[in-house]
Each structure stands twice: as structure tokens, then as C-alpha cells.
Steps between C-alpha positions, in 0.01 A plus 500: 500500500508743792849389605638580155336843509654576840840385379473708185390814686725493807812331358474648148514160331313542169397136446540304825312204352804446275738449795618151583316340791807537721549870427124566529498339846798712610329819380176398676697450822655845455153652464390321816797636693443854370131483595583359844742787566245758385687622194212438259214655692303176475442229758575130475205269561618237743 
């Protein structure tokens, strides 16, 4: 899944698919915030 790949690459989480749903959602929100602020060099599709 693309979201897991982004999480693994940018947040250095080796196996994001093994996170609980709650933790995965929090990490996904963190990625969204980082992308929104321009820290990742990628753009959010909205």
C-alpha cells in the first residue's frame, strides 16, 4: 500500500502494516501534517 510505503520511508517505521489501527491513523495524520507544512517535499491531494 502506498500509505505504508510513505510511512516507512518518511517516518522510518519498518513495518507500518503491523501497527494497531489507532497508531497507524495517528502516524498517517502526522504524515499529512508534515506534507501540508512542506517538510516532506510532496504535496497532499485534496
